[in-house]
MDTraj code that builds the backbone (N, CA, C; nanometers):
import mdtraj as md
import numpy as np

residues = "UNK UNK UNK UNK UNK UNK UNK UNK UNK UNK UNK UNK UNK UNK UNK UNK UNK UNK UNK UNK UNK UNK UNK UNK UNK UNK UNK UNK UNK UNK UNK UNK UNK UNK UNK UNK UNK UNK UNK UNK UNK UNK UNK UNK UNK UNK UNK UNK UNK UNK UNK UNK UNK UNK UNK UNK UNK UNK UNK UNK UNK UNK UNK UNK UNK UNK UNK UNK UNK UNK UNK UNK UNK UNK UNK UNK UNK UNK UNK UNK UNK UNK UNK UNK UNK UNK UNK UNK UNK UNK UNK UNK UNK UNK UNK UNK UNK UNK UNK UNK UNK UNK UNK UNK UNK UNK UNK UNK UNK UNK UNK UNK UNK UNK UNK UNK UNK UNK UNK UNK UNK UNK UNK UNK UNK UNK UNK UNK UNK UNK UNK UNK UNK UNK UNK UNK UNK UNK UNK UNK UNK UNK UNK UNK UNK UNK UNK UNK UNK UNK UNK UNK UNK UNK UNK UNK UNK UNK UNK UNK UNK UNK UNK UNK UNK UNK UNK UNK UNK UNK UNK UNK UNK UNK UNK".split()
xyz = np.array([
    [-0.6011, 0.6589, 5.5029],
    [-0.4769, 0.5846, 5.5167],
    [-0.3647, 0.6847, 5.5442],
    [-0.2807, 0.6578, 5.6451],
    [-0.1738, 0.7518, 5.6777],
    [-0.0537, 0.7315, 5.5849],
    [0.0374, 0.8269, 5.5871],
    [0.1503, 0.8238, 5.4937],
    [0.2459, 0.7079, 5.5207],
    [0.2554, 0.6652, 5.6463],
    [0.3423, 0.5515, 5.6801],
    [0.2885, 0.4230, 5.6160],
    [0.1572, 0.4040, 5.6235],
    [0.0927, 0.2869, 5.5629],
    [0.1100, 0.2901, 5.4110],
    [0.0895, 0.4090, 5.3523],
    [0.1049, 0.4247, 5.2073],
    [0.2477, 0.3927, 5.1643],
    [0.3451, 0.4395, 5.2390],
    [0.4862, 0.4128, 5.2079],
    [0.5149, 0.2630, 5.2148],
    [0.4600, 0.1959, 5.3145],
    [0.4795, 0.0514, 5.3297],
    [0.4181, -0.0244, 5.2123],
    [0.2964, 0.0122, 5.1753],
    [0.2291, -0.0548, 5.0622],
    [0.3088, -0.0333, 4.9339],
    [0.3530, 0.0906, 4.9103],
    [0.4308, 0.1219, 4.7899],
    [0.5587, 0.0380, 4.7863],
    [0.6250, 0.0272, 4.8997],
    [0.7486, -0.0501, 4.9091],
    [0.7222, -0.1989, 4.8831],
    [0.6143, -0.2508, 4.9419],
    [0.5801, -0.3923, 4.9221],
    [0.5480, -0.4212, 4.7757],
    [0.4748, -0.3296, 4.7103],
    [0.4424, -0.3482, 4.5681],
    [0.5683, -0.3453, 4.4813],
    [0.6583, -0.2500, 4.5090],
    [0.7842, -0.2433, 4.4329],
    [0.8638, -0.3720, 4.4494],
    [0.8725, -0.4217, 4.5737],
    [0.9458, -0.5458, 4.6001],
    [0.8804, -0.6642, 4.5283],
    [0.7480, -0.6691, 4.5321],
    [0.6745, -0.7784, 4.4678],
    [0.6961, -0.7776, 4.3162],
    [0.6900, -0.6594, 4.2559],
    [0.7122, -0.6484, 4.1111],
    [0.8546, -0.6909, 4.0765],
    [0.9514, -0.6490, 4.1564],
    [1.0913, -0.6880, 4.1325],
    [1.1081, -0.8395, 4.1469],
    [1.0435, -0.8975, 4.2461],
    [1.0521, -1.0425, 4.2662],
    [0.9890, -1.1161, 4.1485],
    [0.8708, -1.0706, 4.1043],
    [0.8052, -1.1349, 3.9899],
    [0.8932, -1.1271, 3.8648],
    [0.9529, -1.0129, 3.8433],
    [1.0414, -0.9962, 3.7276],
    [1.1580, -1.0949, 3.7348],
    [1.2160, -1.1085, 3.8537],
    [1.3242, -1.2053, 3.8735],
    [1.2761, -1.3479, 3.8536],
    [1.1559, -1.3763, 3.9033],
    [1.0981, -1.5103, 3.8864],
    [1.0743, -1.5416, 3.7382],
    [1.0293, -1.4410, 3.6617],
    [1.0081, -1.4614, 3.5171],
    [1.1390, -1.4965, 3.4483],
    [1.2466, -1.4237, 3.4839],
    [1.3774, -1.4525, 3.4234],
    [1.4251, -1.5924, 3.4634],
    [1.4041, -1.6294, 3.5887],
    [1.4442, -1.7631, 3.6349],
    [1.3643, -1.8710, 3.5620],
    [1.2340, -1.8480, 3.5428],
    [1.1501, -1.9445, 3.4713],
    [1.1982, -1.9602, 3.3268],
    [1.2347, -1.8513, 3.2646],
    [1.2848, -1.8566, 3.1276],
    [1.4134, -1.9396, 3.1206],
    [1.5025, -1.9167, 3.2137],
    [1.6286, -1.9912, 3.2174],
    [1.6030, -2.1404, 3.2391],
    [1.5179, -2.1733, 3.3347],
    [1.4875, -2.3133, 3.3632],
    [1.4184, -2.3816, 3.2446],
    [1.3297, -2.3072, 3.1766],
    [1.2609, -2.3666, 3.0618],
    [1.3592, -2.3963, 2.9489],
    [1.4548, -2.3062, 2.9287],
    [1.5586, -2.3309, 2.8272],
    [1.6374, -2.4565, 2.8618],
    [1.6688, -2.4719, 2.9883],
    [1.7417, -2.5916, 3.0332],
    [1.6575, -2.7169, 3.0113],
    [1.5282, -2.7087, 3.0411],
    [1.4378, -2.8220, 3.0203],
    [1.4345, -2.8609, 2.8726],
    [1.4287, -2.7604, 2.7859],
    [1.4216, -2.7878, 2.6418],
    [1.5513, -2.8479, 2.5888],
    [1.6626, -2.8156, 2.6523],
    [1.7912, -2.8706, 2.6098],
    [1.8171, -3.0089, 2.6682],
    [1.7350, -3.0488, 2.7649],
    [1.7539, -3.1786, 2.8303],
    [1.6885, -3.2894, 2.7475],
    [1.6982, -3.4097, 2.7985],
    [1.6408, -3.5264, 2.7327],
    [1.4946, -3.5478, 2.7723],
    [1.4393, -3.4539, 2.8479],
    [1.3018, -3.4660, 2.8959],
    [1.2046, -3.4770, 2.7783],
    [1.0953, -3.5458, 2.8017],
    [0.9942, -3.5638, 2.6963],
    [0.9296, -3.4312, 2.6585],
    [0.8814, -3.4252, 2.5379],
    [0.8160, -3.3059, 2.4851],
    [0.6933, -3.2672, 2.5681],
    [0.6251, -3.3662, 2.6248],
    [0.5060, -3.3405, 2.7056],
    [0.5390, -3.2520, 2.8257],
    [0.6559, -3.2700, 2.8846],
    [0.6959, -3.1880, 2.9999],
    [0.7059, -3.0412, 2.9617],
    [0.7641, -3.0143, 2.8459],
    [0.7746, -2.8765, 2.7979],
    [0.6354, -2.8218, 2.7671],
    [0.5502, -2.9055, 2.7093],
    [0.4138, -2.8625, 2.6769],
    [0.3378, -2.8257, 2.8032],
    [0.3568, -2.9019, 2.9105],
    [0.2904, -2.8721, 3.0374],
    [0.3312, -2.7343, 3.0890],
    [0.4581, -2.7004, 3.0744],
    [0.5060, -2.5695, 3.1189],
    [0.4432, -2.4588, 3.0340],
    [0.4364, -2.4783, 2.9024],
    [0.3775, -2.3772, 2.8138],
    [0.2303, -2.3540, 2.8496],
    [0.1568, -2.4614, 2.8769],
    [0.0162, -2.4478, 2.9161],
    [0.0057, -2.3708, 3.0478],
    [0.0937, -2.4013, 3.1439],
    [0.0949, -2.3296, 3.2719],
    [0.1263, -2.1814, 3.2535],
    [0.2224, -2.1510, 3.1679],
    [0.2579, -2.0112, 3.1421],
    [0.1452, -1.9386, 3.0697],
    [0.0737, -2.0104, 2.9834],
    [-0.0389, -1.9508, 2.9136],
    [-0.1457, -1.9090, 3.0140],
    [-0.1711, -1.9929, 3.1136],
    [-0.2664, -1.9592, 3.2192],
    [-0.2188, -1.8396, 3.3006],
    [-0.0902, -1.8357, 3.3288],
    [-0.0324, -1.7240, 3.4040],
    [-0.0456, -1.5939, 3.3238],
    [-0.0268, -1.6030, 3.1938],
    [-0.0414, -1.4860, 3.1066],
    [-0.1836, -1.4312, 3.1159],
    [-0.2834, -1.5193, 3.1160],
    [-0.4232, -1.4764, 3.1275],
    [-0.4475, -1.4099, 3.2635],
    [-0.3927, -1.4674, 3.3701],
    [-0.4076, -1.4084, 3.5030],
    [-0.3410, -1.2712, 3.5093],
    [-0.2255, -1.2594, 3.4450],
    [-0.1538, -1.1316, 3.4423],
    [-0.2366, -1.0261, 3.3688],
    [-0.3032, -1.0651, 3.2633],
    [-0.3871, -0.9732, 3.1880],
    [-0.5035, -0.9224, 3.2734],
    [-0.5649, -1.0130, 3.3499],
    [-0.6749, -0.9751, 3.4394],
    [-0.6243, -0.8796, 3.5478],
    [-0.5076, -0.9101, 3.6046],
    [-0.4485, -0.8248, 3.7069],
    [-0.4183, -0.6868, 3.6502],
    [-0.3606, -0.6819, 3.5300],
    [-0.3260, -0.5543, 3.4675],
    [-0.4522, -0.4709, 3.4424],
    [-0.5588, -0.5344, 3.3945],
    [-0.6856, -0.4641, 3.3726],
    [-0.7386, -0.4058, 3.5032],
    [-0.7293, -0.4819, 3.6118],
    [-0.7748, -0.4350, 3.7428],
    [-0.6917, -0.3163, 3.7904],
    [-0.5617, -0.3258, 3.7744],
    [-0.4720, -0.2172, 3.8155],
    [-0.5016, -0.0907, 3.7341],
    [-0.5225, -0.1057, 3.6043],
    [-0.5537, 0.0103, 3.5195],
    [-0.6869, 0.0729, 3.5592],
    [-0.7853, -0.0100, 3.5904],
    [-0.9165, 0.0398, 3.6334],
    [-0.9009, 0.1241, 3.7603],
    [-0.8256, 0.0724, 3.8565],
    [-0.8050, 0.1455, 3.9812],
    [-0.7235, 0.2729, 3.9593],
    [-0.6283, 0.2685, 3.8658],
    [-0.5489, 0.3874, 3.8342],
    [-0.6370, 0.4947, 3.7719],
    [-0.7286, 0.4550, 3.6832],
    [-0.8187, 0.5530, 3.6211],
    [-0.9077, 0.6193, 3.7263],
    [-0.9551, 0.5393, 3.8240],
    [-1.0345, 0.5963, 3.9332],
    [-0.9501, 0.6948, 4.0146],
    [-0.8267, 0.6580, 4.0411],
    [-0.7361, 0.7430, 4.1186],
    [-0.7080, 0.8737, 4.0439],
    [-0.6929, 0.8661, 3.9125],
    [-0.6632, 0.9855, 3.8325],
    [-0.7833, 1.0791, 3.8248],
    [-0.9034, 1.0252, 3.8372],
    [-1.0272, 1.1020, 3.8300],
    [-1.0286, 1.1869, 3.7026],
    [-1.0184, 1.3184, 3.7128],
    [-1.0242, 1.4053, 3.5950],
    [-0.8866, 1.4466, 3.5443],
    [-0.7810, 1.3904, 3.6014],
    [-0.6456, 1.4222, 3.5577],
    [-0.6172, 1.3426, 3.4298],
    [-0.5861, 1.4103, 3.3177],
    [-0.5701, 1.3373, 3.1914],
    [-0.4401, 1.2583, 3.1793],
    [-0.3355, 1.3006, 3.2497],
    [-0.2097, 1.2269, 3.2426],
    [-0.1275, 1.2509, 3.3682],
    [-0.0410, 1.1554, 3.3970],
    [0.0459, 1.1652, 3.5143],
    [0.1793, 1.1000, 3.4798],
    [0.2855, 1.1564, 3.5341],
    [0.4185, 1.0995, 3.5134],
    [0.4560, 1.0151, 3.6336],
    [0.5230, 0.9029, 3.6055],
    [0.5731, 0.8196, 3.7150],
    [0.7085, 0.8745, 3.7583],
    [0.7618, 0.8198, 3.8660],
    [0.8886, 0.8705, 3.9194],
    [1.0037, 0.8525, 3.8209],
    [0.9933, 0.7561, 3.7292],
    [1.1012, 0.7367, 3.6311],
    [1.0789, 0.8177, 3.5032],
    [0.9726, 0.8986, 3.5018],
    [0.9457, 0.9829, 3.3861],
    [0.8494, 0.9225, 3.2854],
    [0.8071, 0.8017, 3.3096],
    [0.7085, 0.7408, 3.2198],
    [0.5781, 0.8195, 3.2313],
    [0.5047, 0.8217, 3.1228],
    [0.3794, 0.8963, 3.1208],
    [0.2619, 0.8007, 3.1137],
    [0.1671, 0.8218, 3.2008],
    [0.0426, 0.7450, 3.1980],
    [-0.0649, 0.8411, 3.1517],
    [-0.1263, 0.8070, 3.0395],
    [-0.2272, 0.8944, 2.9801],
    [-0.3624, 0.8260, 2.9870],
    [-0.4614, 0.9004, 3.0257],
    [-0.5973, 0.8481, 3.0335],
    [-0.6724, 0.9006, 2.9121],
    [-0.7114, 0.8095, 2.8251],
    [-0.7821, 0.8475, 2.7033],
    [-0.9125, 0.7715, 2.6960],
    [-1.0135, 0.8379, 2.6491],
    [-1.1428, 0.7732, 2.6322],
    [-1.1652, 0.7346, 2.4877],
    [-1.2497, 0.6419, 2.4679],
    [-1.2836, 0.5996, 2.3331],
    [-1.3938, 0.4963, 2.3402],
    [-1.4682, 0.4896, 2.2344],
    [-1.5774, 0.3928, 2.2287],
    [-1.5310, 0.2665, 2.1589],
    [-1.5816, 0.1554, 2.2044],
    [-1.5547, 0.0278, 2.1396],
    [-1.6528, 0.0146, 2.0242],
    [-1.6026, -0.0028, 1.9048],
    [-1.6889, -0.0131, 1.7877],
    [-1.6824, -0.1542, 1.7322],
    [-1.7987, -0.2137, 1.7151],
    [-1.8068, -0.3507, 1.6648],
    [-1.9141, -0.3584, 1.5577],
    [-1.9172, -0.4705, 1.4883],
    [-2.0203, -0.5000, 1.3879],
    [-2.0367, -0.3867, 1.2868],
    [-1.9256, -0.3481, 1.2276],
    [-1.9256, -0.2425, 1.1278],
    [-2.0025, -0.2856, 1.0040],
    [-2.0689, -0.1906, 0.9391],
    [-2.1269, -0.2098, 0.8069],
    [-2.0215, -0.1585, 0.7081],
    [-1.9196, -0.2394, 0.6827],
    [-1.8078, -0.1985, 0.5980],
    [-1.8546, -0.1580, 0.4584],
    [-1.9451, -0.2360, 0.4023],
    [-1.9916, -0.2076, 0.2663],
    [-2.0676, -0.0749, 0.2612],
    [-2.1587, -0.0535, 0.3548],
    [-2.2355, 0.0711, 0.3583],
    [-2.1468, 0.1921, 0.3796],
    [-2.0537, 0.1804, 0.4730],
    [-1.9616, 0.2900, 0.5004],
    [-1.8729, 0.3170, 0.3793],
    [-1.8221, 0.2115, 0.3159],
    [-1.7369, 0.2281, 0.1981],
    [-1.8123, 0.2980, 0.0853],
    [-1.9389, 0.2615, 0.0652],
    [-2.0197, 0.3266, -0.0391],
    [-2.0377, 0.4749, -0.0083],
    [-2.0640, 0.5077, 0.1182],
    [-2.0839, 0.6462, 0.1586],
    [-1.9563, 0.7272, 0.1375],
    [-1.8420, 0.6731, 0.1817],
    [-1.7144, 0.7434, 0.1662],
    [-1.6793, 0.7550, 0.0176],
    [-1.7021, 0.6493, -0.0599],
    [-1.6735, 0.6532, -0.2038],
    [-1.7555, 0.7615, -0.2726],
    [-1.8806, 0.7757, -0.2322],
    [-1.9673, 0.8792, -0.2902],
    [-1.9122, 1.0189, -0.2607],
    [-1.8663, 1.0387, -0.1388],
    [-1.8107, 1.1695, -0.1016],
    [-1.6792, 1.1968, -0.1739],
    [-1.5965, 1.0943, -0.1893],
    [-1.4710, 1.1109, -0.2640],
    [-1.5030, 1.1427, -0.4099],
    [-1.6028, 1.0762, -0.4634],
    [-1.6452, 1.1032, -0.6008],
    [-1.6867, 1.2499, -0.6152],
    [-1.7596, 1.3018, -0.5143],
    [-1.7991, 1.4426, -0.5162],
    [-1.6768, 1.5338, -0.5090],
    [-1.5779, 1.4952, -0.4287],
    [-1.4563, 1.5756, -0.4150],
    [-1.3722, 1.5732, -0.5427],
    [-1.3932, 1.4750, -0.6276],
    [-1.3160, 1.4608, -0.7513],
    [-1.3575, 1.5610, -0.8578],
    [-1.4655, 1.6338, -0.8295],
    [-1.5153, 1.7305, -0.9270],
    [-1.4931, 1.8724, -0.8746],
    [-1.4291, 1.9574, -0.9568],
    [-1.4114, 2.0978, -0.9229],
    [-1.5473, 2.1653, -0.9362],
    [-1.6019, 2.2177, -0.8262],
    [-1.7363, 2.2743, -0.8263],
    [-1.7488, 2.3986, -0.9140],
    [-1.6385, 2.4720, -0.9329],
    [-1.6433, 2.5934, -1.0146],
    [-1.6455, 2.5628, -1.1635],
    [-1.5649, 2.4644, -1.2052],
    [-1.5512, 2.4370, -1.3493],
    [-1.6234, 2.3108, -1.3933],
    [-1.6541, 2.2233, -1.2992],
    [-1.7148, 2.0953, -1.3344],
    [-1.6133, 1.9943, -1.3852],
    [-1.4869, 2.0328, -1.3825],
    [-1.3796, 1.9451, -1.4309],
    [-1.3549, 1.8327, -1.3302],
    [-1.3305, 1.7133, -1.3814],
    [-1.2942, 1.5995, -1.2962],
    [-1.1445, 1.6107, -1.2681],
    [-1.1104, 1.6244, -1.1392],
    [-0.9715, 1.6509, -1.1005],
    [-0.9008, 1.5280, -1.0425],
    [-0.9717, 1.4161, -1.0319],
    [-0.9093, 1.2927, -0.9815],
    [-0.9417, 1.1786, -1.0762],
    [-0.8415, 1.0943, -1.0990],
    [-0.8637, 0.9738, -1.1778],
    [-0.9294, 0.8697, -1.0872],
    [-0.9867, 0.7652, -1.1442],
    [-1.0409, 0.6583, -1.0592],
    [-0.9347, 0.6014, -0.9645],
    [-0.8107, 0.5896, -1.0132],
    [-0.7027, 0.5400, -0.9260],
    [-0.6781, 0.6368, -0.8102],
    [-0.6789, 0.7701, -0.8405],
    [-0.6603, 0.8698, -0.7346],
    [-0.7697, 0.8569, -0.6282],
    [-0.8926, 0.8331, -0.6751],
    [-1.0048, 0.8208, -0.5815],
    [-0.9902, 0.6968, -0.4941],
    [-0.9440, 0.5886, -0.5539],
    [-0.9254, 0.4666, -0.4739],
    [-0.8154, 0.4871, -0.3709],
    [-0.7087, 0.5549, -0.4086],
    [-0.6001, 0.5826, -0.3139],
    [-0.6493, 0.6770, -0.2036],
    [-0.7340, 0.7731, -0.2404],
    [-0.7897, 0.8671, -0.1426],
    [-0.8700, 0.7932, -0.0353],
    [-0.9305, 0.6821, -0.0718],
    [-1.0074, 0.6012, 0.0241],
    [-0.9199, 0.5623, 0.1432],
    [-0.7896, 0.5449, 0.1193],
    [-0.6989, 0.5054, 0.2276],
    [-0.6823, 0.6154, 0.3324],
    [-0.7223, 0.7391, 0.2992],
    [-0.7206, 0.8460, 0.4002],
    [-0.8264, 0.8204, 0.5076],
    [-0.9277, 0.7419, 0.4729],
    [-1.0403, 0.7205, 0.5625],
    [-1.0476, 0.5785, 0.6166],
    [-0.9820, 0.4870, 0.5511],
    [-0.9843, 0.3466, 0.5936],
    [-0.8409, 0.2964, 0.5983],
    [-0.7875, 0.2854, 0.7175],
    [-0.6503, 0.2372, 0.7329],
    [-0.6475, 0.0866, 0.7134],
    [-0.5640, 0.0432, 0.6246],
    [-0.5510, -0.1001, 0.5991],
    [-0.4557, -0.1576, 0.7025],
    [-0.5038, -0.2507, 0.7819],
    [-0.4170, -0.3106, 0.8835],
    [-0.3500, -0.4368, 0.8301],
    [-0.4035, -0.4907, 0.7238],
    [-0.3410, -0.6056, 0.6606],
    [-0.3953, -0.6174, 0.5193],
    [-0.3215, -0.6842, 0.4370],
    [-0.3657, -0.7144, 0.3016],
    [-0.3878, -0.8640, 0.2928],
    [-0.4807, -0.9051, 0.2144],
    [-0.5104, -1.0464, 0.1959],
    [-0.4188, -1.1007, 0.0861],
    [-0.3083, -1.1561, 0.1298],
    [-0.2024, -1.2001, 0.0399],
    [-0.2531, -1.3036, -0.0603],
    [-0.3321, -1.3989, -0.0139],
    [-0.3837, -1.5033, -0.1028],
    [-0.4746, -1.4423, -0.2099],
    [-0.5615, -1.3494, -0.1695],
    [-0.6525, -1.2857, -0.2646],
    [-0.5763, -1.1997, -0.3651],
    [-0.4736, -1.1280, -0.3176],
    [-0.3914, -1.0487, -0.4095],
    [-0.3273, -1.1382, -0.5146],
    [-0.2809, -1.2550, -0.4719],
    [-0.2198, -1.3508, -0.5649],
    [-0.3164, -1.3944, -0.6733],
    [-0.4467, -1.4040, -0.6395],
    [-0.5474, -1.4459, -0.7369],
    [-0.5625, -1.3457, -0.8514],
    [-0.5289, -1.2178, -0.8260],
    [-0.5367, -1.1188, -0.9342],
    [-0.3983, -1.0853, -0.9887],
    [-0.3007, -1.1699, -0.9537],
    [-0.1660, -1.1552, -1.0089],
    [-0.0811, -1.0490, -0.9422],
    [-0.1138, -1.0119, -0.8194],
    [-0.0362, -0.9118, -0.7467],
    [0.0407, -0.9813, -0.6353],
    [0.1718, -0.9630, -0.6352],
    [0.2550, -1.0204, -0.5300],
    [0.2705, -0.9186, -0.4177],
    [0.2172, -0.9503, -0.3001],
    [0.2269, -0.8598, -0.1855],
    [0.3728, -0.8307, -0.1511],
    [0.4621, -0.9267, -0.1768],
    [0.6037, -0.9105, -0.1444],
    [0.6677, -0.7937, -0.2179],
    [0.6095, -0.7522, -0.3307],
    [0.6634, -0.6392, -0.4059],
    [0.6253, -0.5051, -0.3445],
    [0.5379, -0.5071, -0.2438],
    [0.4873, -0.3834, -0.1865],
    [0.5139, -0.3720, -0.0373],
    [0.6044, -0.4532, 0.0133],
    [0.6349, -0.4470, 0.1558],
    [0.7718, -0.5076, 0.1812],
    [0.8206, -0.4845, 0.3005],
    [0.9425, -0.5511, 0.3440],
    [0.9023, -0.6873, 0.3970],
    [0.9710, -0.7894, 0.3512],
    [0.9378, -0.9249, 0.3935],
    [1.0463, -0.9726, 0.4892],
    [1.0055, -1.0031, 0.6110],
    [1.1008, -1.0533, 0.7092],
    [1.1044, -1.2055, 0.7027],
    [1.1954, -1.2600, 0.7778],
    [1.2045, -1.4053, 0.7861],
    [1.0773, -1.4604, 0.8487],
    [1.0329, -1.5736, 0.8018],
    [0.9095, -1.6338, 0.8548],
    [0.9260, -1.6630, 1.0040],
    [0.8202, -1.6396, 1.0787],
    [0.8220, -1.6626, 1.2228],
    [0.7116, -1.7621, 1.2567],
    [0.7458, -1.8599, 1.3353],
    [0.6487, -1.9607, 1.3767],
    [0.6058, -1.9323, 1.5192],
    [0.4768, -1.9344, 1.5436],
    [0.4224, -1.9107, 1.6766],
    [0.3533, -2.0356, 1.7286],
    [0.3347, -2.0392, 1.8576],
    [0.2604, -2.1481, 1.9213],
    [0.1267, -2.0915, 1.9664],
    [0.0217, -2.1612, 1.9398],
    [-0.1101, -2.1219, 1.9854],
    [-0.1541, -2.2241, 2.0891],
    [-0.1974, -2.1764, 2.2038],
    [-0.2420, -2.2654, 2.3111],
    [-0.3938, -2.2625, 2.3156],
    [-0.4534, -2.3735, 2.3042],
    [-0.5982, -2.3861, 2.3190],
    [-0.6223, -2.4670, 2.4467],
    [-0.6909, -2.4098, 2.5404],
    [-0.7129, -2.4758, 2.6681],
    [-0.7968, -2.6014, 2.6494],
    [-0.7657, -2.7014, 2.7285],
    [-0.8385, -2.8273, 2.7236],
    [-0.9836, -2.8063, 2.7645],
    [-1.0739, -2.8760, 2.6972],
    [-1.2159, -2.8675, 2.7332],
    [-1.2383, -2.9493, 2.8594],
    [-1.3131, -2.8912, 2.9508],
    [-1.3339, -2.9601, 3.0782],
    [-1.4736, -3.0080, 3.0945],
])
top = md.Topology()
chain = top.add_chain()
for i, resn in enumerate(residues, 1):
    res = top.add_residue(resn, chain, resSeq=i)
    for name in ("N", "CA", "C"):
        top.add_atom(name, md.element.get_by_symbol(name[0]), res)
traj = md.Trajectory(xyz[None], top)
């Protein structure tokens, strides 16, 4: 591909992205107007379902673009865009179907071993210290608030509590 063709494609993509961004803002404005109107709730629901489908298509497009970018980067680990943004290529394995109990037992055993000073035989960690040490190896992404309540622990005492937020979940119609 010659440089003139590449320049044209780059320009067309930039224009398309700018147009889509403008279209998204226009859609947001129109949807707000629809919600403020006397229109039936079903009309707003139809728009949300349509946007949900568009979101899925956007995700597929983004995955395709990232795949092609990774191929283009080949062995280059990172590249900066013209605005200074950094695109980093990182590898990693997808891990599923963890044996949480087996892994926890193994890590607990090793922490238990670390709790003993090998020179003196003295126990240098309390059971509480050992449980806290477990968090070095298992990052908690959430706490089970209902379960904590069952043992008399209020999660609200251990975190910042923001105002409740309500979300909409879209489940596609069965066809």
